[in-house]
C-alpha positions, -999 to +999 in steps of 0.1 A: +000+000+000+028+025+008+044+017-026+011+025-044+000-011-050-036-009-040-055-034-062-056-069-047-072-097-067-081-131-051-107-158-054-129-180-033-112-211-046-076-200-038-065-225-014-074-262-013-093-285+009-095-271+044-076-240+032-102-229+005-108-192+009-076-188+029-064-160+006-096-140+013-093-146+050-057-132+050-067-101+029-097-095+052-074-094+082-051-071+064-078-047+053-093-045+087-059-035+102-056-005+079-065+030+090-096+044+076-078+065+050-059+034+038-091+013+035-105+040+012-076+037-011-078-001-013-096-021-039-103-058-031-116-079-059-125-116-057-135-142-082-164-166-077-161-200-093-190-213-114-190-248-099-216-271-114-237-268-083-239-231-084-271-226-105-296-199-113-297-162-103-291-171-067-263-195-076-237-172-062-255-158-032-240-181-006-206-180-021-207-142-022-218-139+014-190-163+025-163-143+006-176-111+020-174-125+055-139-138+050-130-103+037-146-088+068-171-069+048-146-052+025-154-064-011-153-039-039-155-060-070-169-095-076-159-114-108-170-145-125-139-167-124-143-183-157-167-188-186-188-219-188-195-212-225-175-242-236-193-268-215-224-253-199-234-221-217-268-222-201-254-219-166-237-185-174-265-161-180-283-165-147-252-163-127-244-130-145-279-118-137-273-126-101-241-106-100-259-077-116-284-079-089-257-077-063-246-044-079-280-030-082-287-038-045-254-021-036-241-053-020-209-047-040-196-018-061-188-034-093-187-066-114-159-081-135-151-112-156-122-135-160-112-158-189-137-145-215-128-141-251-140-114-276-174-129-285-184-140-250-172-106-236-195-087-259-223-110-251-219-106-213-213-068-215-246-065-234-265-087-209-252-066-180-259-033-197-295-042-203-298-045-166-282-011-160-249-026-148-215-015-160-189-042-166-158-029-148-131-053-159-118-085-177-088-104-166-071-128-189-039-147-191-015-121-208+022-120-212+049-120-239+044-158-240+006-154-239+002-124-263-032-134-280-053-110-261-034-080-275-030-093-311-053-084-339-087-097-332-080-102-295-100-094-265-081-061-259-098-045-289-132-053-275-122-040-242-112-006-256-144-004-276-165-012-245-146+008-220-137-024-200-104-024-180-081-052-191-063-070-164-033-092-171-028-122-149+005-143-151+024-115-167+056-133-160+045-165-177+049-186-147+083-172-140+099-179-175+102-142-182+120-134-149+150-155-159+179-140-176+193-155-208+212-186-202+196-192-167+207-223-150+187-222-118+171-255-109+138-263-126+105-260-106+090-292-096+060-309-113+043-298-144+057-263-143+092-279-144+084-298-175+071-266-191+103-248-183+124-277-196+104-276-230+102-238-234+134-223-218+157-233-247+133-218-272+129-183-257+165-174-254+163-148-280+133-131-263+151-132-229+182-116-245+160-088-258+143-083-225+177-082-208+189-055-233+159-034-228+160-038-191+197-026-190+188+005-210+162+014-183+183+004-153+155-022-146+150-059-145+135-082-173+105-087-150+099-050-149+101-049-187+075-078-189+052-058-166+056-026-187+049-045-219+015-053-205+010-018-195+021-005-229-009-025-244-033-009-220-036-037-195-031-037-157-007-065-147-014-083-115+018-103-107+019-127-079+040-111-052+054-132-025+083-111-010+089-076-001+116-073-027+092-084-055+067-058-043+093-031-044+105-042-079+067-042-091+063-007-078+094+005-094+081-008-128+053+019-124+078+048-124+086+044-162+070+035-195+080+013-223+086+034-255+065+024-286+097+014-304+106-012-277+071-025-274+071-031-311+104-049-310+090-072-282+058-077-302+078-088-332+097-114-311+064-128-299+053-134-334+086-146-348+094-171-321+059-187-321+063-200-285+035-197-260+026-212-227-006-233-225-037-213-225-062-215-197-086-244-206-116-223-194-109-194-216-139-189-239-139-176-275 
């Protein structure tokens, strides 16, 4: 908060088993400890998962109430965690209507979406607008290794047309973009390690370019990756786990990536043709 990082995004499904909702609980304790002026500057956003048993206009009511309780009453934006268009399109409309009702009843200030593509975003925006509710934001997987949303025909164009804030999650591509060229640090465990083993050798040219640009700005490759998202009009939300990472993310906000450097990085994403796997719930 002192560094100017005041938007915090979480979800009711973050944490597993007995720890489900733990992220919300921790953020709720944090928000309650802030002085009144600090609480006014804070934005807490959570995502509600459209599990198969959450049905109808009231399908999110219990989940919303539980999230707000864990957040100690401080909830500024509620978001649909993913689209059900690929497997249960009939489920989505009533759930959106329920979120719209939460806004109309002043239970929450705003509503957002996550993992929606251009066509489904336009549909959801129209459905909410017909109920007098403005769609605040859409968050999607976006990085130099997931550039689809900001490429021609991507969802960023629709966001600009509709006045919807674009939020970029996983802006570091699971950490691949924070490594310097020729990195030899141990591979992560599990599936993430397998992904690193497959992609790391194929992105050395991009990592070298990130390093060159970072050196010119007295910055780090991670800060360049964040500013690449910002240069495309998106607000990146990196996962910050240490004080040093928070300080580095805040430092990235003090400068902007010139158009020429953004275009060079854009060209790399096209030329290399290497991407991390897309979210399986991302809709068209």
